[in-house]
N, C-alpha and C positions, 0 to 999 in steps of 0.2 A: 914261883911265878904268880903275878897278880891276876885275879880273874878279870876277864875282859868285860867292861861295862858298855852297854849300848846307850846311845844318846836318848834323851827323853823324847817321847812322841805323843801326839794327841790321838785319841780315839773319839771321833765325833759321832754322836747320835742326835738325829734331828727328830724331835717329837712333834708330830702334827696333831695327834689326838691320842686317846687312851690306847688304842690298838694300832695306831698308824705311826710307825717309827721307821726311819731309814738309818741304818748304821753300817759299820764296817763288815759285818757278816753277810748282810744282804748284798752289799756292793761286791764283795768277793764272789758270792754265788753268781751274781749277774756276769761278772768278768769271766768266770770259769764256764758258764753256759755259753757265752759268746765264743770262747776258745774251743770248747769240747763239742758243742752242738748237741749236748745231751744233759738233761737234768740229772739223770742217774749218775753219769760219769762225773759231773761237777760235784754232786753230793759225795760221791766216793772219795774224790780228791780232798775233800774237806772233812773226811771221817764223819759224815752226816748221813743219816738214814734217808732213803728215797722218800719216805713219808714226810719227814721233816723238811726236806728240800721242796717238795711239792706244796707243803703248807705255807712256806715262806713265799713261794712264787704266787700262790693264791692270794695271800695277804697283799703283796705288792700290786698284783693285777687289779685288786679291788680298790686299793688306795688311790691310784692315779686315774685320770680321766680316760685313759686308753691302756690296754694291756702292755706290760713291759716284756713279757715272754709269750711266744706262741709255740705250741707243741703239736706234734702229730703222733698218733698211736703207733706202737710197735707192731710187729707182725713179720711176715716173710721178708718184706723189704726193710724192716727196721723202722723205728720211730726216730724222733729227733726234736730238738728245740732250738729256737733262734730268738735273739733279742730283737724286739721290734724297734722302730725308730724312736718310740717313746722310751723304751728301755735303754737304748744307747744315750738318749738325752738325759735321762734320770741319772745314769751312771756317770756321765761326763760332768754334770752339774755337781753331783755329790763329791767327786774327786777334786774338782776345782775348789769347792767350798773347803775341803780338807787342806788343800795347798794354801789357800788364802789364809785360813786360820793359823796354820803352822808358821807361815811367814810373819803374820802380824804378831803372833805370840812368842816368836823366837827370843826376843830379849828377856821376856819374863821367864821362859823355860830355862834359859841360860842362868838367870839370877837364882832361880829355885835350885838348879843343879849345883851351883856353887855352895848352896846352903846344906847340901846333902853330906852325910858322913858315912864312912864305911862302918858297918856294925861288926863287932867281934864275932867270929865264927861264921861269917857270911850270912847272917840272918838279917 
């Protein structure tokens, strides 16, 4: 049986400055925070440490003119996190940019794919 190949895909990183980058990992983290309501839970789903998830949120909150995530401390009632309006806008614009790039680049991705060859031994 032939191994299943997946279609090519783009992974877009937008570099605004040396430490100001928006990419697929940050977008996924925002999506998961929006769904889970928790930075810790979102990080766990991504096999990411809580410290790393917090660091990425801090970077994004500092990058944009308004925070993308707001959080409340844990305790007896538990804490949580929500995407702000800015966070939802950033995520939506990033995902639309990905979709636009994939659509525009589709003919070139197809052409590159046709140039690919299967390598012996699956390497």
